[in-house]
C-alpha positions as CSV (number, residue, x, y, z in Angstrom):
1,M,9.4,3.4,-1.0
2,A,10.5,3.0,2.6
3,E,8.4,4.1,5.5
4,G,9.9,7.3,6.7
5,S,9.2,10.1,9.1
6,P,6.6,12.8,8.1
7,R,9.5,15.2,7.6
8,D,10.9,12.8,5.0
9,T,7.6,12.4,3.4
10,A,7.2,16.0,3.2
11,F,10.8,16.3,1.5
12,E,9.7,13.6,-1.0
13,I,6.6,15.5,-1.7
14,G,8.5,18.7,-2.5
15,F,10.9,16.7,-4.6
16,F,8.3,15.1,-6.8
17,E,6.2,18.2,-7.0
18,S,9.3,19.8,-8.6
19,V,9.6,17.1,-10.8
20,L,6.1,17.4,-11.8
21,K,6.3,21.1,-12.7
22,H,8.9,20.1,-15.2
23,D,6.9,17.1,-16.7
24,S,3.2,17.6,-15.7
25,Q,2.3,14.2,-17.5
26,C,4.9,12.1,-15.7
27,V,2.6,9.0,-14.8
28,E,5.2,7.6,-12.3
29,V,5.6,10.8,-10.3
30,I,1.7,11.5,-10.4
31,E,1.3,7.9,-9.0
32,I,3.9,8.4,-6.3
33,L,2.5,11.8,-5.3
34,G,-1.0,10.4,-5.0
35,G,0.4,7.8,-2.6
36,L,2.5,10.2,-0.5
37,Y,-0.5,12.8,-0.3
38,T,-2.9,10.1,0.9
39,K,-0.2,8.8,3.5
40,L,0.1,12.2,5.0
41,G,-3.8,12.5,5.0
42,R,-4.1,15.1,2.1
43,I,-6.8,13.1,0.7
44,S,-8.0,15.8,-1.7
45,D,-4.8,16.2,-3.2
46,G,-4.3,12.5,-3.5
47,L,-7.7,12.4,-5.3
48,K,-6.6,15.2,-7.9
49,M,-3.4,13.0,-8.6
50,D,-5.5,9.9,-9.0
51,R,-8.0,11.7,-11.3
52,K,-5.1,12.9,-13.4
53,L,-3.7,9.5,-13.7
54,V,-7.1,8.0,-14.8
55,R,-7.2,10.8,-17.5
56,L,-3.5,9.9,-18.7
57,Q,-4.0,6.2,-18.5
58,P,-7.8,5.4,-19.0
59,A,-7.1,1.7,-19.5
60,N,-5.0,1.1,-16.4
61,P,-6.9,-0.9,-13.9
62,T,-4.8,0.1,-11.0
63,A,-5.3,3.7,-11.6
64,H,-9.0,3.2,-11.4
65,Y,-8.6,1.3,-8.2
66,N,-6.6,4.0,-6.7
67,L,-9.1,6.6,-7.7
68,A,-11.8,4.4,-5.9
69,C,-9.7,4.4,-2.8
70,S,-9.4,8.0,-3.0
71,L,-13.1,8.5,-3.5
72,A,-14.0,6.1,-0.7
73,L,-11.7,8.0,1.7
74,S,-13.5,11.3,0.6
75,K,-16.8,9.6,1.5
76,R,-17.9,9.6,-2.0
77,N,-19.2,6.1,-1.9
78,S,-21.2,6.1,-5.2
79,D,-18.4,7.5,-7.2
80,A,-15.9,5.1,-5.4
81,L,-18.1,2.1,-6.3
82,R,-18.3,3.3,-10.0
83,A,-14.6,3.6,-10.1
84,L,-14.1,0.1,-8.6
85,R,-16.5,-1.3,-11.3
86,N,-14.3,0.4,-13.9
87,A,-11.2,-1.1,-12.4
88,I,-12.6,-4.5,-12.4
89,G,-13.9,-4.0,-15.9
90,L,-10.3,-3.2,-17.0
91,G,-8.9,-6.4,-15.3
92,Y,-8.4,-5.6,-11.6
93,R,-8.4,-9.0,-9.8
94,D,-6.8,-8.7,-6.4
95,F,-9.9,-9.4,-4.5
96,E,-8.1,-10.4,-1.5
97,W,-6.5,-7.0,-1.3
98,M,-9.7,-5.4,-2.0
99,A,-11.6,-7.1,0.7
100,H,-8.9,-5.9,3.3
101,D,-7.8,-2.5,2.0
102,P,-8.2,-0.1,4.8
103,D,-9.0,2.7,2.3
104,L,-12.2,1.0,1.3
105,Q,-13.4,0.6,4.8
106,G,-16.4,2.9,4.3
107,L,-17.6,0.6,1.3
108,K,-17.4,-2.7,3.1
109,R,-21.0,-2.8,4.5
110,N,-22.3,-1.9,1.0
111,P,-23.9,-5.0,-0.8
112,E,-22.5,-3.8,-4.1
113,F,-19.0,-4.0,-2.7
114,A,-19.6,-7.4,-1.3
115,A,-20.9,-8.6,-4.8
116,M,-17.9,-7.3,-6.5
117,V,-15.5,-9.1,-4.0
118,A,-17.6,-12.3,-4.4
119,Q,-17.6,-11.9,-8.2
120,L,-13.7,-11.8,-8.2
121,K,-13.3,-14.6,-5.6
122,P,-12.4,-17.9,-7.2
123,Q,-15.2,-20.4,-6.7
124,S,-14.0,-23.6,-5.1
């Protein structure tokens, strides 16, 4: 999705919300809305979408990762670490992005977070 103005993003949100009204379980739309809400700083709305996506796709590691990001942005660090452990347990492996993801900034000083990143990092 191209970077647009806040007005474009608001239009996209309105469009995808109307799609979701007709198909409340459309995972593609739920994922897009979660990202758009977060982009606009609507963290609690993004968190709702991420929770819904995890309910619909409990085995999706990326859904759990995105939930961890929303929880971290909501300053719910314990819950964010739990969601991140779930994502890793389900196969999430992008340790480099995880280490640099600005959404996880609030977790980066946590020893458990550092251990997770180290666990995923290939040993040389």
